[in-house]
N, C-alpha and C positions, 0 to 999 in steps of 0.2 A: 574553382567555379562551382563545382557541385556542392561543396560545403556551404558556400554563400547562398546558393538556391535553397538548401535545406533550412538554413538559419532564417531566411526570408519568409519561408512558409510558416514557421513557428512564431515569427515576430508579431503578427497581427492578434495572436491569442494571449499576449502578455497583459497583465493588469486586471483590475476589477471590471473594466469595460471591455476586456478582450473579446474577440469573436470566436465562435465555435467552428470546428471543421467536421465535415462528414467524411468518414473513412469507409470505403467499400472494399471488402475482402474478396479474394478470387471466387469464393463460394456465393458471393452476393449478400453476405451479412453486413449490416450497417452499424457503425459505431459513431456516436456524436460526442465530441469531446473538445475541450480547450486545454487539456493537460499536455504540456510540452512533451513529456516522456512517452505518453500513450500515442500521440500523433506520430512521433519519430519511430516508435517501435513497430507501428503498423504500416509504415511506408516501404514499398518495395523498391529499394535503391540498388542500382547496378554499379554505380561508381564506387571505387575503393575508398577514396577520401570521404565521400558521403557516408559510407558504411562506418568509418571511424568515428564520425560525429554522432551517429546513431548509437554506437557502442558506448561512447563516452556519456551520453544522455542516460542510457540504461544503467551503467555502473553507478552514476550519481543518484539515480532514482532508487536503486537497491540499497545504497549506502545511507543516504540521508532523506530519501523520499521527495526529492526535488530534482527535476531534470531540465531546468531552463538554461543550463550552461551553453546550449547551442547558440543563443543570441550573442553572448559575449565572444564566443569562439569565432562565430561568423564575422562580427565586427573587427576582431583582431586580424582576421585573414584579409578582409578588405583593406585595412590599413597596411598590412605587410605587402600587399600587391602594389600599392602606391610607392612604398619605400623601394621595392625591387625594380620598379620602373625608373626610379631616380638613380639606380646603379649601386645601391647599398648592398653589401654581401649578406646573404641569408644568415650566416653564423652571427654577424654583428647585430642583425635584427633580433635574433634569438637571445643574445646576451642582453640587449636593451630591454626586451620584454621581461626577461628573468628579473633583472634589477627593478623594473617598475612594479612587477608583481610582489616582490619582497616588500617594497615600500608601501604598496596598497594594503597587503595583509597586515603589516605592522601598524598601519594607520587605523585599520579596522579595530584593533585591540584598544587603541587610545579613545576611539569614539564610541565604543560599546558601553552599554549599561548593564548592570545586574538586575535581573528580575527576581525579587523575593517571592518565594512561595512555600507553602507547607501543606500537609494533608488537610488541614482545617481551612486554609485560605488559598483557594485555587483561582481567584479572580484574574490574576495576570496570565496564567496558563490558558484560561478561557479566552481572554482577549487575543492571544497569539493564535490560537486555533480558529478564532473568528476571522482574523486577517487572512489566513490560509484559505478559508471557504468563501471569501468575498467575491472572487471571480467565477465561482462554480455554479453549476445548475441548482444547487441546493440553497442558494442564498436567501430564498424566502423562508426557510426553516433554519436560518443562520444560527440562532442561539441554541436551538435544540440539538443540532448536529455538533456544534462546538462542545456543548456539555457532555454529549455521549462520548466524544473523542477523549475528553479529559477524564471522565469517570472510568472508561474502559482501560486506559493507560495506567491510571493510578491503581486500579483493581489488581493488575498483574505485575506492577513495577516492584523491583527489589530496590528499595530506597537506599539501603546501606551500601550496596555495590554499584548504585546508580545504573542499573541495567533493566531493560524491558524485553521480555520474551514475546515476540509477536506470534509465536506458535500457539500461545494460550488465548489469543483473541481470534475468534472465528467470525467472519462477516458473511451472513446468509442473505440472499436476496429472494423476495417473493413478489411476483407481479400481482397487482391488484391494491386497492386502497390508495392512499396518497403518501407523499413524503412525510407529512406530519405524523403518520402512524408508525414511523420507525422507532424502535425501542431497543433498550439495552437489557439483556437478560443475564443475571448473575448465575450462570450455569451453561448448559449445552442445549443447542437446538438441533435435532436430527430430522432431515427431510424425508421421513418415513411415517407409516402409521402402524397400529398394532396389527399383528398378522391375521387376527380374526375379528370380524365386525362385532361379534358378541362379547368380546373381551372387555373388561371395565376401562372406561376412558380416563380414569385417574387412579393412581396408586400412591397412598400416603406412606411415609417411613419406609421407603423402598430399599430393599437389599438386592442389588443387581448382580447377576452372574453374567460376566462378559466373556463370551466364547468365540474362539476362532475355529472351532470344530463343527462339522455339520450335523444336524439331527437326522442321521440316516445310518443304516447298517453299514459296518466297515466293508470296504471293497479292496481287493488286492491291487497294488500299485500298477501291475501290468495289465495288458489287454486281456480280458477274460470273456468266456462264453459259458453260459449256464443252460444246459438242456433239460427241460422238464417234459417227461413223457406220460406221467400218470396224474390223476386228480390228487392222489395222496401226496405226491412230491410237491405239488402246487400248494396244497393246504399247509404242509410243513414249512415251506418257504414263507407263507403269510404269517404262520405262527411265530417263526423265528423273527420276522421283521417286527411283529407286534411286541414280542418279548424285549427285543432290542430297544424299541422306542420307550417301552414302560421302564426299563432299567435306566435309560438316560434321564427320563422325567423324574424318576425316583431319586436318582443321585442329585439332581438339581434341587429337589424339595428337601432332601435330607440335610443339605448344607445350609439350609435356612434362607434360600433365595425366594423372593416373591415376585420377581420379574427377570426376564432373560433378554439379553441383547446379543444377537448372533450375527457373525460376519457373512454367513452363508444362508441360503434358503432352506426350507424343509417342505415336505409334501403335505397333502391335505390330511393324511392319517396322523402324522406327528402334530399337525396344527390342531386337530380335534382332540387329541389326547392332552395337549397342553391346556386346552379350554376346559376339558373335564376335570383336570387337576387344579383348576383355578390358578393358572400360571400364565399371566400376560407375557407375550413375546414380541420382539421387534426383529425382523429379519432383513437381510441384505444391508447391513450397516457398513458403510465404506471404512477402509483402513484408517484415514485420518480422523474420522468421527469416533471410531473405536478407541483410538489412542487418547483423544481429547476426553472422551467419556471416562476412561480409566484414570486419567490425571485429575479430572474434576470430582470424581466420586471416591478417590483413594482406593480404587479397586485394582485387581490384577487381571491381566488378560490371560485366560486359561485355554491351552491348546488341546487338552484331553479331558473328558468327563471324569476320569479316575482321579484327576488332580484337584477336583473341586473341593474347597473347604470353606468354612465360615470366615476365615481370616482373609480369603482372597475376594470376598464380595465387596462391591462398592456400595456406598450408602448415599441417599439423597432424601431431602424432606418431601418432595412431590415430583411425581412424573406424570404428566398429563398430555392428552392429545388435543391439539388446537386446530380448529377447522376454519377455513377461509371461504367467505362468500357462498355462492350456490354451486361451485364447480366440484365439490366433493374432494378437494385437496386438503390434506391434513399434514401436521408437523407434530413431532414429539418434543415437548419442552421438559428438560430435567433441571429442576430448581432447588435452591437451598442445599447445595452440595457440601460434601465433607471438606473439600478443598475449594475455598472461595476464590482462588486465583484464576479460575478459567471463566471467561465471559464470552457471550455471543451477542452480536448486533444483528437484529433482524430488520433489513432495509425493505421498505415497501415503496411502490411507485406505480404510475399509470401504465408503463409499458417496459419492456425489457431494456431498452436503451437508457431510459431514466434511472432504472435500478442499477445498471452497470456503471453509469457515470456517477451516481451517488456513492456507490461503493468505492470507486477510485478517489472521489473527493474526500470521503471519510478517512481513507488510508493516508492521504496527504496530510490531513489535519492531525491524525494520530502520530505521524512521523515528526511533525512540528513539536508536539507535546513531548514526545520521547526525546527529541534533541535538547529540549530545555531541561529535561530531568538529568540528562547526561552532563550538559553544560548550560547553566542558566544565564549565560551572557547573550544580550541581544543587540542588534544594530537597528536603526530605524528604516522602515520601508519607504515606499513612494520614491525610490531611487535616491533618497537622501544619502545613503552610505556610498553609492557609486559616484555622486557629484562630489562629496567630500574627499573621496580617494583620488578622483580626477584632479582636484585642486592640489592635493599633496604631491601627487606624481609630477604635475607641471612645475611645481615650485622646486622639487628636487632635480628635475631635468636641467634647470638653469645653472645648477652648480656642477654639471657633468661636463668636462671639457672634451671628451672623445665623441666619436660619431654616434655612440649609443643614445645620445640625448635626442636624436631624431626618433629613434624606436620608442623612447620613453614618452615623448609627446604623442606619438601615435597611439600608444597604450592608453593615455589619458583621453584621447579623442574617441577611442573604441568604448571606454566606459561611459562616455556621454550619450552613446547610442541607447542605452536603457532608459534614462529620463526622457529622451526625445520620442522613443517608441511609446512609452507610457502616455505621454502627452498626446501623441497622435492618435492612439487607440481611444483616448478619452474625449476626443473631438476638440482638443486645444491646439493652438498654433505651436508646433514643436520647438522651433529655434528661439522664438520669443520667450516661451515658458522656461526653457533651459537657461537662457541668458539672465532672466529675472531671478530664478532660484539660485543660480551660481553667484550672482552679484550680492544677493541678500546673505548667502552663507559667508562670503568673504567680509562684507561690511559688518554684520552682526556677530560673526564668529560662532554661530550656532549650527552645529553639524546635523541637527535633526530636521532641518528644513528640506522638504521634498516636493514632488509634483502633487498638486491637489486634484487627484483624479475624480473624486466624487463631487467636485465643485461646491465645497462647504465654505469656501472663503478663508480657510485656515491652511497655512503651508506647513505648520509645525506638526510633524508626525507624532511627536510625543504627546501632544493634545488630542490627536486623532486616534491614539492607541494603535498605530500601525507598526508592528514589530516583525523582524526577521531573525531567526536564530543565528548567532554569530558563526557557529560551526558550518552552517549551510552555505552562508555568504563567502566564507573563507574558502571552502571546498570549491565553489563555483569558480573563483578567480584562479586557484591553483590548477584545477583540471583543464580549464580553458587554455591557460598559458602553456601547460604540458603538451596538450594536443597540437597547438599552433606551432610550438617548437619542433615537434616531431614532423609535422607536415613540411615545414620550412627546410628540414634537412633532407627531404626526399628530392632527388633530381632526375630520376628516371623510373619508369614502370616497366618491368620485364614480365611478360605473361608466358607461362609454360604451356606449350601446345602438345597434344597427343600426336604420335607418329601418323595416325590415320588422317588427322586433319592436315 
């Protein structure tokens, strides 16, 4: 029951005309999204079966960047409930679903098409990314976001191994401006500014010292107390501190660095010394940014000033400070890096909710492009693949003599929920639309006919360029079936209580 309720909540957000949900956290933070995985992950669900569905959605989102399995799983559970009411044993239902899933997955391979692409011709990758963004908040900047997703993935992709490292793509958000101001930077953006306002705002041919040690005199690791009783002792301490700072700055200058990125902060004295020595510095750079900066500039992270050498410095063509509006907010942009494989997307938007949703949408689009680089087979969207698989499973069910045929037919009916939901969300009559598309697929033998959500008058998804990566569709069917089989095998819930209760 809980799983069905969760699936029904997500159902209205499916498709290009799907509706958004407002999610309110316990702290009162508001998230607006129509991304199935985001909606599920932020729901506070007490029921154990409901939690399983949320975990399934999260695992699929992590694996292939798509978490709409919940709708298929919810439809399968509804069908399973009807079969149980008719007295069919849960194990027989599980076996029937397993058989039907194998047939559906095998059928997906037969109806899939190969999308040809190369580094020079990425038009098909662009179309797939555009399909993914169709239902998102960013659809008015459709082409721009799709192009950013394709360019970002191809910049970091290892095409020989067919692998994409998402660690090299950083997505930064900055409130202000509009979605159209979103840009892809071939380098790193750090949400900091130079430590002193009088430092130069741009450094050309930068040699970066990347430090994880603070600009301050060494302190013993234990708790310590220093008693100063005379003016002379105080002056000596000041002199020691100044000499330590000067030694540190000299060591940085001697190794050939002309800019410093430090993970820790430093006080005003160190800051003014850096300014005097014409050494621009960025302080309080977070751990992930430090690592990405090191990867992008081919530099080494240095834990002690004594270890600094010219070989360990990172290099970049330009490091500049970029300011936004009148709010005095700045960001550091590191461009033309030695290693061009690190990229950053700077997402702009009118408020924090739009920026967050745009970042999630871009992540989904990048996952689609990444899936196509790993495996460039696609099936057609608009529920064309589900309808085609439903027909194949129903056909196969007629040849099964055992009781599993009931479960197989139920599996086919569960797949029909996707086209019906798409039609319903698009303002079309669901049963009528499904009947028409299904009959056309059988009559014409064209598996690319689907639900015309945008009311273009064309049902052929091949002509509309609506694609889904094969691996994500296959994963949806397999994971949903696995979850439902697991739930069907549960016959009792035993809760462990504490003795005090």
